[in-house]
C-alpha positions, 0 to 999 in steps of 0.5 A: 180376937180368939181365946187361946188355951195353949198346947196340949201335953205330949201323949194326950188328946187335944181335948183333955188327958187320956183318962178323960180329966180336965184339959192339960193346958196351963196358964188359963185363958186370955184374949189376944190379937189373932196373929196365929203365926206369932202364936206358933212361936210361943205354943209350937206348930200344933195348938188350940184356939177357941173361936167362940165356943168352938175349939179349933186346932191350928197347924203352923209351919211347913212340916205340920201343915204338909203332914196334915195336907198330904200325909192324911189323904182324905181324912182332912178333906172335909169342911166344917160348917162355916155359918155364912157359907152354909147360908150362901151355898147350903152345902153345895158348890166346890169350895165349902162342900164336903163328902159326896157333893164335894167329890162329884163337884170337884171331879166334874170341875177338874175334868171340864177344865181339862176338856176346855183346854186349860194349860194348853194352846186353846186357853193360852190363845184366850189369855193372850187375846185378853192381854192385848185387850188389857194393853189397849186399855192401858195405852189409852192412859198415855202413860198417865196414872191408871187405877191399879184395879184395872189390871184385874179386868183381864184375869176376871174376863179370862175366867168369864170366857171359860165359864160362860163361853164368851168374853165381855167388852170392858164396858159391858153392863154385865161385866161391870156389874159382876166385878162390882158385886164381887168386890162388894162381896169380898169386902163384906166377907172380910169385915169384923161383923161377918167374922162375929157372925161366923163365930156366934151365928145366933147372935149374928142372925139376931143382929142381921149381920149377914144380910148385906152380903146375902143381898149382894150374893143374890144379885150375883145369882140373878146374873148367873141364872140369866147367863145359864139360861142363855147357854141352855141348848134347845135339846140335850147334847146339842152342839159342842161343849164350849164353856163350864156352863155348857158342861154343867147343863149337859151333866144336869141333863144326864143321869143324876141319881143322887141329885148332885147336879140340880139347878141350885147345885149348878148355880152354886158351882159357878158362883164358887168359880166366879168368886174364887177364879176372879178375886185370887188371880186379879189380886195377885196380878195387882200385887205383882205390878205394885211390887214391881213398881216398888222394886224398880231394880227387880223390874229392870232385871225382869225386863232385861231377861224378857228382852233377851228371850222374847226380843222386841215384840213377841208375846210370851208363851208357856214354854218360855218359862224354862228360858225365863228363870228370873222372871219365874222366880219373881212371880213365885216370890210375889205369890209367896210374900203376899200370902193372899188366901185366908185361913180356910178351915178343914175338918177331920173326916175320921179319928186321926193321929196328927202331930203326935195328937189324936184328933177326933172325927169332926175336929175343925182344923186350920192349916196356916198356909201363910206360916208355910210361906213365911216359915223361917226354917224354909226361907232365908229371908221370909219377911223380905221380897227376895226373888233369890228364894227361887234361884240357885247359885247359877241363876237357875230356877229352883222349885221349893217344897214350901211354896204352897200358895195353892194349898196341897193334897186332896183340897189343892186349888182346882184352878191352879193350872189356869191361875199359873198360866194366866199369871205368867203370860199376863205378868211377862206380857205387861212387863215386856211392854211397860215400865210400871212406875209410881204416879208423878211426885211419888217415890217407889218406897212411898207406894202403899203395900198395906193389905186392904181389908177384905176376904183375901189379902188384896192390895190397897186401892191406888194408881200406877203409870204404865209407860210403853218401853218400845214405843207404839201401841198395843194395836187394840181397841181398848177393851175390845177384840 
């Protein structure tokens, strides 16, 4: 629930009239369910809400959001202090930091991911290796129902390989513990009690609303510190950099006059990468499988295209995307239709004109990415699952400017290239190998697509069946390589 004040009059600041008088909103205040994309239909693309005592500007629709994210440069690159993340990260890390700490962490992360081969053959081989392990796990079910969450193991392990320099067996206690803790944290971050804590931190602290998630985060940190210590070389610069942790350690051992890469900052960066790098891609792959089971005709058309281009046994490669327009369109439509990410706020780093209004420095701003992905001025059937959104009349894949699941501008997702590679190779590989079906006795339309309550819009827990299409097995020991 939020308190809504409505739309400011044209030509005046968002906080009041140009002469410093009372706010120019009409209609008073009232409490309504927090459905921002619906509010924009009534109040326009720029409106103000009260989140507790904090006035926050909300931007809705492609034009307003793109102007803010791309047109303002670095003026909208900061984060406002979000209470729970201030406690968790203390202003460090990649995603909820600002200023010099954010710039240093982001530049380091982008450079390191590139050096580790993200988007190129070294990383592609690791993804395909993990695909074989996932297929081995699915084969062990023999076409019987498997838990949908199992599909998240592969993208999680790819992230762990990148971060820690090695993959984990699916039964490894560290792997199992990390996945359990990540799941617990994401669920806790999406609870109403945590939202109340963020809006009223003092009340939330008095009620101890933040304690459960902090306990889980500390357990994750303990695992990360242990893994960090095992990667620490005996001498600076010993051996090649094989992981994100190796690069962090090397950076911390070098010149760091501003103290931006102390051990606490290293752990904060790894924590961000662990949480974001596993949850988002894992949830998207699960949604893709669920939607293919719910739309068998779409799945069948994808498989016809994969059979035609890949043949009976060849695994997909990144360069195949050009020859798989329908497969690419379906995967893009999955990402568009699920609107996975929450509405993470930004903060004005300087006084800025936006949407005809003056936003003072320090103003919290929420660009609604979901409103862009569901904007009826940009998509023919925004509320329907329709791969045709990304195809022209001749069946060729079409890029759409309003496709912004990874955000845009200075804060565009740092792992976008890795996520795109993972999703395409895993999605294409799974559909080439299996028919994804509802459990026996359940029709495709009866599958539950109501998002489960969590920090992201993850699919609800349920089971699917993976039936091999060409016979044989994946020739991999389940969970092992």
